[in-house]
MARMAR-880044 format. One record per residue (C-alpha): residue number from 1; x, y, z. Coordinates in nm, 2 decimals. Layout:
BEGIN
<atom><i>NUM</i><x>X</x><y>Y</y><z>Z</z></atom>
...
***
This chain:
BEGIN
<atom><i>1</i><x>10.66</x><y>13.41</y><z>9.83</z></atom>
<atom><i>2</i><x>10.79</x><y>13.71</y><z>9.55</z></atom>
<atom><i>3</i><x>10.57</x><y>13.90</y><z>9.33</z></atom>
<atom><i>4</i><x>10.61</x><y>13.68</y><z>9.03</z></atom>
<atom><i>5</i><x>10.50</x><y>13.39</y><z>9.21</z></atom>
<atom><i>6</i><x>10.15</x><y>13.27</y><z>9.25</z></atom>
<atom><i>7</i><x>9.91</x><y>13.02</y><z>9.39</z></atom>
<atom><i>8</i><x>9.66</x><y>12.85</y><z>9.20</z></atom>
<atom><i>9</i><x>9.38</x><y>12.70</y><z>9.39</z></atom>
<atom><i>10</i><x>9.16</x><y>12.46</y><z>9.16</z></atom>
<atom><i>11</i><x>8.79</x><y>12.54</y><z>9.16</z></atom>
<atom><i>12</i><x>8.58</x><y>12.32</y><z>9.41</z></atom>
<atom><i>13</i><x>8.19</x><y>12.30</y><z>9.51</z></atom>
<atom><i>14</i><x>8.09</x><y>12.49</y><z>9.18</z></atom>
<atom><i>15</i><x>8.33</x><y>12.77</y><z>9.28</z></atom>
<atom><i>16</i><x>8.56</x><y>12.97</y><z>9.04</z></atom>
<atom><i>17</i><x>8.94</x><y>12.90</y><z>9.07</z></atom>
<atom><i>18</i><x>9.16</x><y>13.12</y><z>9.29</z></atom>
<atom><i>19</i><x>9.49</x><y>13.28</y><z>9.18</z></atom>
<atom><i>20</i><x>9.65</x><y>13.43</y><z>9.48</z></atom>
<atom><i>21</i><x>9.99</x><y>13.62</y><z>9.48</z></atom>
<atom><i>22</i><x>10.11</x><y>13.79</y><z>9.77</z></atom>
<atom><i>23</i><x>9.88</x><y>14.06</y><z>9.82</z></atom>
<atom><i>24</i><x>9.56</x><y>13.83</y><z>9.79</z></atom>
<atom><i>25</i><x>9.74</x><y>13.61</y><z>10.03</z></atom>
<atom><i>26</i><x>9.78</x><y>13.88</y><z>10.28</z></atom>
<atom><i>27</i><x>9.42</x><y>14.01</y><z>10.25</z></atom>
<atom><i>28</i><x>9.33</x><y>13.59</y><z>10.27</z></atom>
<atom><i>29</i><x>9.47</x><y>13.60</y><z>10.62</z></atom>
<atom><i>30</i><x>9.43</x><y>13.95</y><z>10.74</z></atom>
<atom><i>31</i><x>9.83</x><y>14.00</y><z>10.79</z></atom>
<atom><i>32</i><x>10.07</x><y>14.27</y><z>10.66</z></atom>
<atom><i>33</i><x>10.35</x><y>14.01</y><z>10.46</z></atom>
<atom><i>34</i><x>10.34</x><y>13.69</y><z>10.33</z></atom>
<atom><i>35</i><x>10.62</x><y>13.58</y><z>10.62</z></atom>
<atom><i>36</i><x>10.36</x><y>13.60</y><z>10.88</z></atom>
<atom><i>37</i><x>10.15</x><y>13.29</y><z>10.71</z></atom>
<atom><i>38</i><x>10.38</x><y>13.05</y><z>10.94</z></atom>
<atom><i>39</i><x>10.31</x><y>13.30</y><z>11.24</z></atom>
<atom><i>40</i><x>9.93</x><y>13.26</y><z>11.20</z></atom>
<atom><i>41</i><x>9.93</x><y>12.88</y><z>11.15</z></atom>
<atom><i>42</i><x>10.18</x><y>12.83</y><z>11.45</z></atom>
<atom><i>43</i><x>9.94</x><y>13.02</y><z>11.65</z></atom>
<atom><i>44</i><x>9.58</x><y>12.87</y><z>11.54</z></atom>
<atom><i>45</i><x>9.70</x><y>12.55</y><z>11.43</z></atom>
<atom><i>46</i><x>9.60</x><y>12.35</y><z>11.10</z></atom>
<atom><i>47</i><x>9.39</x><y>12.04</y><z>11.17</z></atom>
<atom><i>48</i><x>9.46</x><y>11.90</y><z>10.79</z></atom>
<atom><i>49</i><x>9.85</x><y>11.89</y><z>10.85</z></atom>
<atom><i>50</i><x>9.81</x><y>11.79</y><z>11.19</z></atom>
<atom><i>51</i><x>9.97</x><y>12.11</y><z>11.32</z></atom>
<atom><i>52</i><x>9.85</x><y>12.18</y><z>11.69</z></atom>
<atom><i>53</i><x>9.90</x><y>12.55</y><z>11.75</z></atom>
<atom><i>54</i><x>9.74</x><y>12.68</y><z>12.06</z></atom>
<atom><i>55</i><x>9.43</x><y>12.53</y><z>12.21</z></atom>
<atom><i>56</i><x>9.16</x><y>12.77</y><z>12.23</z></atom>
<atom><i>57</i><x>9.34</x><y>13.03</y><z>11.99</z></atom>
<atom><i>58</i><x>9.16</x><y>13.06</y><z>11.62</z></atom>
<atom><i>59</i><x>9.19</x><y>13.27</y><z>11.32</z></atom>
<atom><i>60</i><x>9.06</x><y>13.55</y><z>11.42</z></atom>
<atom><i>61</i><x>9.25</x><y>13.55</y><z>11.73</z></atom>
<atom><i>62</i><x>9.56</x><y>13.48</y><z>11.58</z></atom>
<atom><i>63</i><x>9.55</x><y>13.75</y><z>11.36</z></atom>
<atom><i>64</i><x>9.45</x><y>14.00</y><z>11.62</z></atom>
<atom><i>65</i><x>9.77</x><y>13.91</y><z>11.81</z></atom>
<atom><i>66</i><x>9.97</x><y>13.95</y><z>11.50</z></atom>
<atom><i>67</i><x>9.84</x><y>14.29</y><z>11.42</z></atom>
<atom><i>68</i><x>9.93</x><y>14.36</y><z>11.78</z></atom>
<atom><i>69</i><x>10.26</x><y>14.17</y><z>11.80</z></atom>
<atom><i>70</i><x>10.37</x><y>14.15</y><z>11.44</z></atom>
<atom><i>71</i><x>10.57</x><y>13.76</y><z>11.50</z></atom>
<atom><i>72</i><x>10.42</x><y>13.45</y><z>11.73</z></atom>
<atom><i>73</i><x>10.78</x><y>13.47</y><z>11.93</z></atom>
<atom><i>74</i><x>10.69</x><y>13.83</y><z>12.01</z></atom>
<atom><i>75</i><x>10.37</x><y>13.76</y><z>12.12</z></atom>
<atom><i>76</i><x>10.50</x><y>13.47</y><z>12.34</z></atom>
<atom><i>77</i><x>10.75</x><y>13.72</y><z>12.50</z></atom>
<atom><i>78</i><x>10.47</x><y>13.93</y><z>12.56</z></atom>
<atom><i>79</i><x>10.22</x><y>13.71</y><z>12.67</z></atom>
<atom><i>80</i><x>10.19</x><y>13.85</y><z>13.04</z></atom>
<atom><i>81</i><x>10.09</x><y>14.17</y><z>12.90</z></atom>
<atom><i>82</i><x>9.81</x><y>14.01</y><z>12.69</z></atom>
<atom><i>83</i><x>9.52</x><y>14.04</y><z>12.95</z></atom>
<atom><i>84</i><x>9.26</x><y>13.75</y><z>13.04</z></atom>
<atom><i>85</i><x>9.23</x><y>13.37</y><z>12.91</z></atom>
<atom><i>86</i><x>9.41</x><y>13.48</y><z>12.60</z></atom>
<atom><i>87</i><x>9.74</x><y>13.56</y><z>12.81</z></atom>
<atom><i>88</i><x>9.69</x><y>13.25</y><z>13.01</z></atom>
<atom><i>89</i><x>9.61</x><y>13.03</y><z>12.67</z></atom>
<atom><i>90</i><x>9.95</x><y>13.18</y><z>12.50</z></atom>
<atom><i>91</i><x>10.18</x><y>13.11</y><z>12.79</z></atom>
<atom><i>92</i><x>10.05</x><y>12.78</y><z>12.85</z></atom>
<atom><i>93</i><x>10.07</x><y>12.70</y><z>12.46</z></atom>
<atom><i>94</i><x>10.40</x><y>12.89</y><z>12.38</z></atom>
<atom><i>95</i><x>10.58</x><y>12.54</y><z>12.36</z></atom>
<atom><i>96</i><x>10.30</x><y>12.39</y><z>12.10</z></atom>
<atom><i>97</i><x>10.32</x><y>12.70</y><z>11.92</z></atom>
<atom><i>98</i><x>10.68</x><y>12.70</y><z>11.84</z></atom>
<atom><i>99</i><x>10.65</x><y>12.37</y><z>11.72</z></atom>
<atom><i>100</i><x>10.36</x><y>12.43</y><z>11.53</z></atom>
<atom><i>101</i><x>10.57</x><y>12.75</y><z>11.35</z></atom>
<atom><i>102</i><x>10.81</x><y>12.50</y><z>11.27</z></atom>
<atom><i>103</i><x>10.61</x><y>12.25</y><z>11.14</z></atom>
<atom><i>104</i><x>10.43</x><y>12.51</y><z>10.89</z></atom>
<atom><i>105</i><x>10.79</x><y>12.64</y><z>10.80</z></atom>
<atom><i>106</i><x>10.89</x><y>12.53</y><z>10.42</z></atom>
<atom><i>107</i><x>11.28</x><y>12.45</y><z>10.46</z></atom>
<atom><i>108</i><x>11.42</x><y>12.63</y><z>10.15</z></atom>
<atom><i>109</i><x>11.80</x><y>12.57</y><z>10.21</z></atom>
<atom><i>110</i><x>11.81</x><y>12.20</y><z>10.18</z></atom>
<atom><i>111</i><x>12.14</x><y>12.11</y><z>10.02</z></atom>
<atom><i>112</i><x>11.98</x><y>11.92</y><z>9.72</z></atom>
<atom><i>113</i><x>12.21</x><y>11.87</y><z>9.42</z></atom>
<atom><i>114</i><x>12.04</x><y>11.90</y><z>9.11</z></atom>
<atom><i>115</i><x>12.14</x><y>11.77</y><z>8.80</z></atom>
<atom><i>116</i><x>11.93</x><y>11.84</y><z>8.49</z></atom>
<atom><i>117</i><x>12.06</x><y>11.55</y><z>8.27</z></atom>
<atom><i>118</i><x>11.92</x><y>11.29</y><z>8.55</z></atom>
<atom><i>119</i><x>11.55</x><y>11.40</y><z>8.47</z></atom>
<atom><i>120</i><x>11.62</x><y>11.36</y><z>8.05</z></atom>
<atom><i>121</i><x>11.36</x><y>11.08</y><z>7.92</z></atom>
<atom><i>122</i><x>11.58</x><y>10.78</y><z>7.83</z></atom>
<atom><i>123</i><x>11.52</x><y>10.43</y><z>7.66</z></atom>
<atom><i>124</i><x>11.31</x><y>10.25</y><z>7.88</z></atom>
<atom><i>125</i><x>11.45</x><y>9.93</y><z>8.05</z></atom>
<atom><i>126</i><x>11.18</x><y>9.73</y><z>7.94</z></atom>
<atom><i>127</i><x>11.31</x><y>9.42</y><z>8.05</z></atom>
<atom><i>128</i><x>11.31</x><y>9.57</y><z>8.41</z></atom>
<atom><i>129</i><x>10.96</x><y>9.71</y><z>8.39</z></atom>
<atom><i>130</i><x>10.81</x><y>9.34</y><z>8.24</z></atom>
<atom><i>131</i><x>10.95</x><y>9.22</y><z>8.56</z></atom>
<atom><i>132</i><x>10.79</x><y>9.47</y><z>8.79</z></atom>
<atom><i>133</i><x>10.44</x><y>9.46</y><z>8.57</z></atom>
<atom><i>134</i><x>10.47</x><y>9.12</y><z>8.61</z></atom>
<atom><i>135</i><x>10.51</x><y>9.09</y><z>8.96</z></atom>
<atom><i>136</i><x>10.27</x><y>9.36</y><z>9.05</z></atom>
<atom><i>137</i><x>10.02</x><y>9.20</y><z>8.78</z></atom>
<atom><i>138</i><x>9.98</x><y>9.51</y><z>8.60</z></atom>
<atom><i>139</i><x>9.80</x><y>9.35</y><z>8.33</z></atom>
<atom><i>140</i><x>9.66</x><y>9.64</y><z>8.13</z></atom>
<atom><i>141</i><x>9.91</x><y>9.90</y><z>8.21</z></atom>
<atom><i>142</i><x>10.18</x><y>9.64</y><z>8.07</z></atom>
<atom><i>143</i><x>10.03</x><y>9.63</y><z>7.76</z></atom>
<atom><i>144</i><x>10.00</x><y>9.96</y><z>7.73</z></atom>
<atom><i>145</i><x>10.36</x><y>10.06</y><z>7.79</z></atom>
<atom><i>146</i><x>10.52</x><y>9.75</y><z>7.68</z></atom>
<atom><i>147</i><x>10.27</x><y>9.63</y><z>7.42</z></atom>
<atom><i>148</i><x>10.03</x><y>9.36</y><z>7.32</z></atom>
<atom><i>149</i><x>10.30</x><y>9.11</y><z>7.34</z></atom>
<atom><i>150</i><x>10.32</x><y>9.15</y><z>7.75</z></atom>
<atom><i>151</i><x>10.19</x><y>8.88</y><z>7.95</z></atom>
<atom><i>152</i><x>10.18</x><y>8.94</y><z>8.30</z></atom>
<atom><i>153</i><x>10.11</x><y>8.57</y><z>8.40</z></atom>
<atom><i>154</i><x>10.43</x><y>8.49</y><z>8.22</z></atom>
<atom><i>155</i><x>10.49</x><y>8.25</y><z>7.91</z></atom>
<atom><i>156</i><x>10.36</x><y>8.28</y><z>7.55</z></atom>
<atom><i>157</i><x>10.06</x><y>8.49</y><z>7.56</z></atom>
<atom><i>158</i><x>9.95</x><y>8.31</y><z>7.25</z></atom>
<atom><i>159</i><x>9.91</x><y>8.01</y><z>7.44</z></atom>
<atom><i>160</i><x>9.60</x><y>8.07</y><z>7.69</z></atom>
<atom><i>161</i><x>9.67</x><y>7.98</y><z>8.03</z></atom>
<atom><i>162</i><x>9.41</x><y>7.81</y><z>8.26</z></atom>
<atom><i>163</i><x>9.34</x><y>8.07</y><z>8.56</z></atom>
<atom><i>164</i><x>9.16</x><y>8.02</y><z>8.91</z></atom>
<atom><i>165</i><x>8.91</x><y>8.25</y><z>9.04</z></atom>
<atom><i>166</i><x>9.14</x><y>8.51</y><z>9.10</z></atom>
<atom><i>167</i><x>9.37</x><y>8.53</y><z>8.80</z></atom>
<atom><i>168</i><x>9.66</x><y>8.30</y><z>8.89</z></atom>
<atom><i>169</i><x>9.78</x><y>8.03</y><z>8.65</z></atom>
<atom><i>170</i><x>9.70</x><y>7.66</y><z>8.75</z></atom>
<atom><i>171</i><x>9.80</x><y>7.35</y><z>8.65</z></atom>
<atom><i>172</i><x>9.58</x><y>7.19</y><z>8.36</z></atom>
<atom><i>173</i><x>9.57</x><y>6.84</y><z>8.16</z></atom>
<atom><i>174</i><x>9.70</x><y>6.86</y><z>7.85</z></atom>
<atom><i>175</i><x>9.43</x><y>6.92</y><z>7.56</z></atom>
<atom><i>176</i><x>9.31</x><y>6.60</y><z>7.41</z></atom>
<atom><i>177</i><x>9.09</x><y>6.50</y><z>7.10</z></atom>
<atom><i>178</i><x>8.82</x><y>6.31</y><z>7.24</z></atom>
<atom><i>179</i><x>8.68</x><y>6.30</y><z>7.59</z></atom>
<atom><i>180</i><x>8.80</x><y>5.96</y><z>7.65</z></atom>
<atom><i>181</i><x>9.15</x><y>6.06</y><z>7.62</z></atom>
<atom><i>182</i><x>9.08</x><y>6.39</y><z>7.86</z></atom>
<atom><i>183</i><x>8.92</x><y>6.15</y><z>8.10</z></atom>
<atom><i>184</i><x>9.23</x><y>5.95</y><z>8.08</z></atom>
<atom><i>185</i><x>9.48</x><y>6.25</y><z>8.13</z></atom>
<atom><i>186</i><x>9.30</x><y>6.36</y><z>8.45</z></atom>
<atom><i>187</i><x>9.41</x><y>6.14</y><z>8.77</z></atom>
<atom><i>188</i><x>9.19</x><y>6.15</y><z>9.05</z></atom>
<atom><i>189</i><x>9.20</x><y>5.94</y><z>9.40</z></atom>
<atom><i>190</i><x>9.05</x><y>5.62</y><z>9.37</z></atom>
<atom><i>191</i><x>8.99</x><y>5.66</y><z>8.96</z></atom>
<atom><i>192</i><x>9.23</x><y>5.43</y><z>8.79</z></atom>
<atom><i>193</i><x>9.38</x><y>5.58</y><z>8.47</z></atom>
<atom><i>194</i><x>9.21</x><y>5.30</y><z>8.27</z></atom>
<atom><i>195</i><x>8.88</x><y>5.41</y><z>8.34</z></atom>
<atom><i>196</i><x>8.72</x><y>5.67</y><z>8.12</z></atom>
<atom><i>197</i><x>8.38</x><y>5.81</y><z>7.98</z></atom>
<atom><i>198</i><x>8.40</x><y>5.55</y><z>7.72</z></atom>
<atom><i>199</i><x>8.45</x><y>5.25</y><z>7.93</z></atom>
<atom><i>200</i><x>8.26</x><y>5.32</y><z>8.28</z></atom>
<atom><i>201</i><x>7.91</x><y>5.35</y><z>8.33</z></atom>
<atom><i>202</i><x>7.76</x><y>5.67</y><z>8.36</z></atom>
<atom><i>203</i><x>7.43</x><y>5.85</y><z>8.41</z></atom>
<atom><i>204</i><x>7.45</x><y>6.22</y><z>8.32</z></atom>
<atom><i>205</i><x>7.12</x><y>6.42</y><z>8.33</z></atom>
<atom><i>206</i><x>7.03</x><y>6.75</y><z>8.13</z></atom>
<atom><i>207</i><x>6.87</x><y>7.01</y><z>8.37</z></atom>
<atom><i>208</i><x>6.68</x><y>7.26</y><z>8.14</z></atom>
<atom><i>209</i><x>6.36</x><y>7.29</y><z>8.26</z></atom>
<atom><i>210</i><x>6.20</x><y>7.41</y><z>8.59</z></atom>
<atom><i>211</i><x>6.08</x><y>7.06</y><z>8.72</z></atom>
<atom><i>212</i><x>6.44</x><y>6.94</y><z>8.63</z></atom>
<atom><i>213</i><x>6.59</x><y>7.25</y><z>8.84</z></atom>
<atom><i>214</i><x>6.36</x><y>7.17</y><z>9.14</z></atom>
<atom><i>215</i><x>6.48</x><y>6.81</y><z>9.12</z></atom>
<atom><i>216</i><x>6.84</x><y>6.91</y><z>9.12</z></atom>
<atom><i>217</i><x>6.78</x><y>7.15</y><z>9.40</z></atom>
<atom><i>218</i><x>6.61</x><y>6.89</y><z>9.61</z></atom>
<atom><i>219</i><x>6.91</x><y>6.65</y><z>9.54</z></atom>
<atom><i>220</i><x>7.17</x><y>6.90</y><z>9.62</z></atom>
<atom><i>221</i><x>7.00</x><y>7.01</y><z>9.94</z></atom>
<atom><i>222</i><x>7.06</x><y>6.66</y><z>10.07</z></atom>
<atom><i>223</i><x>7.39</x><y>6.58</y><z>9.96</z></atom>
<atom><i>224</i><x>7.70</x><y>6.64</y><z>10.25</z></atom>
<atom><i>225</i><x>7.92</x><y>6.72</y><z>9.98</z></atom>
<atom><i>226</i><x>7.88</x><y>6.87</y><z>9.64</z></atom>
<atom><i>227</i><x>8.11</x><y>6.89</y><z>9.34</z></atom>
<atom><i>228</i><x>8.04</x><y>7.14</y><z>9.07</z></atom>
<atom><i>229</i><x>8.21</x><y>7.33</y><z>8.76</z></atom>
<atom><i>230</i><x>8.20</x><y>7.60</y><z>8.55</z></atom>
<atom><i>231</i><x>8.17</x><y>7.55</y><z>8.18</z></atom>
<atom><i>232</i><x>8.29</x><y>7.84</y><z>7.98</z></atom>
<atom><i>233</i><x>8.42</x><y>7.95</y><z>7.66</z></atom>
<atom><i>234</i><x>8.78</x><y>7.96</y><z>7.70</z></atom>
<atom><i>235</i><x>9.06</x><y>7.92</y><z>7.95</z></atom>
<atom><i>236</i><x>9.10</x><y>8.28</y><z>8.07</z></atom>
<atom><i>237</i><x>8.90</x><y>8.34</y><z>8.33</z></atom>
<atom><i>238</i><x>8.90</x><y>8.69</y><z>8.28</z></atom>
<atom><i>239</i><x>8.80</x><y>8.68</y><z>7.93</z></atom>
<atom><i>240</i><x>8.55</x><y>8.43</y><z>7.89</z></atom>
<atom><i>241</i><x>8.17</x><y>8.36</y><z>7.90</z></atom>
<atom><i>242</i><x>7.97</x><y>8.10</y><z>8.09</z></atom>
<atom><i>243</i><x>7.78</x><y>7.86</y><z>7.92</z></atom>
<atom><i>244</i><x>7.66</x><y>7.64</y><z>8.19</z></atom>
<atom><i>245</i><x>7.74</x><y>7.46</y><z>8.53</z></atom>
<atom><i>246</i><x>7.78</x><y>7.10</y><z>8.64</z></atom>
<atom><i>247</i><x>7.71</x><y>6.93</y><z>8.95</z></atom>
<atom><i>248</i><x>7.76</x><y>6.56</y><z>9.09</z></atom>
<atom><i>249</i><x>7.69</x><y>6.42</y><z>9.43</z></atom>
<atom><i>250</i><x>7.79</x><y>6.06</y><z>9.38</z></atom>
<atom><i>251</i><x>8.04</x><y>5.88</y><z>9.15</z></atom>
<atom><i>252</i><x>7.92</x><y>5.82</y><z>8.77</z></atom>
<atom><i>253</i><x>7.61</x><y>6.05</y><z>8.78</z></atom>
<atom><i>254</i><x>7.60</x><y>6.43</y><z>8.68</z></atom>
<atom><i>255</i><x>7.38</x><y>6.70</y><z>8.60</z></atom>
<atom><i>256</i><x>7.42</x><y>6.97</y><z>8.37</z></atom>
<atom><i>257</i><x>7.27</x><y>7.34</y><z>8.34</z></atom>
<atom><i>258</i><x>7.29</x><y>7.51</y><z>8.06</z></atom>
<atom><i>259</i><x>7.31</x><y>7.89</y><z>8.07</z></atom>
<atom><i>260</i><x>7.19</x><y>8.14</y><z>7.83</z></atom>
<atom><i>261</i><x>7.47</x><y>8.29</y><z>7.63</z></atom>
<atom><i>262</i><x>7.51</x><y>8.66</y><z>7.69</z></atom>
<atom><i>263</i><x>7.75</x><y>8.86</y><z>7.48</z></atom>
<atom><i>264</i><x>7.94</x><y>9.08</y><z>7.76</z></atom>
<atom><i>265</i><x>8.25</x><y>9.17</y><z>7.55</z></atom>
***
């Protein structure tokens, strides 16, 4: 660390930011020069970066050892001269200390070839970005970078696509002009295509009072199988309002509960 290099430590817990140069670093750790930072980390370790250090050696003890011996290697070499339990800890943790210093040391001589032209901003590969954003379903980011024409679901963005609860496109019958035509377009097991709302007897019940709600709940509680559907203002599951729900427990009979419209967007 040189005199013209500083560390900017962001503010935290209401404290001001810290700007630390070599002098401030040495004062913080109680060392004589910044080169000893890796030595003190090798001795005391750093749990945040998974640096083990020497078990039982903390910051104050590490500072004391460096003040007397200068380097981690020198402290280990003179472990027999360190009295009491501390000497035993240094001898027992020698291998861990050497490894820890290596882990704490930033390698500055890596043979990295730097060509500044590789970092110049160039024209976006919109086709590749569209492919990636579509695969990852980055809908908002895709529109921000590629414009409103981007459609993460694929297809023509001007034509809404029916989606399931997870936003995945689903197959839907082609739109029809009449309810009868819509019924004819839906093919269900046991329901012939020539049967529709116009020629098939049916009983549709509007549940719009507390009494009707109670009657429907009692019916649903007894039914072994329930068919239900949500009625919405459109086909885009992420941009519609619910207007009602429909229930059925037997053929040719259905219950409809209208929902109060509430502006959500």
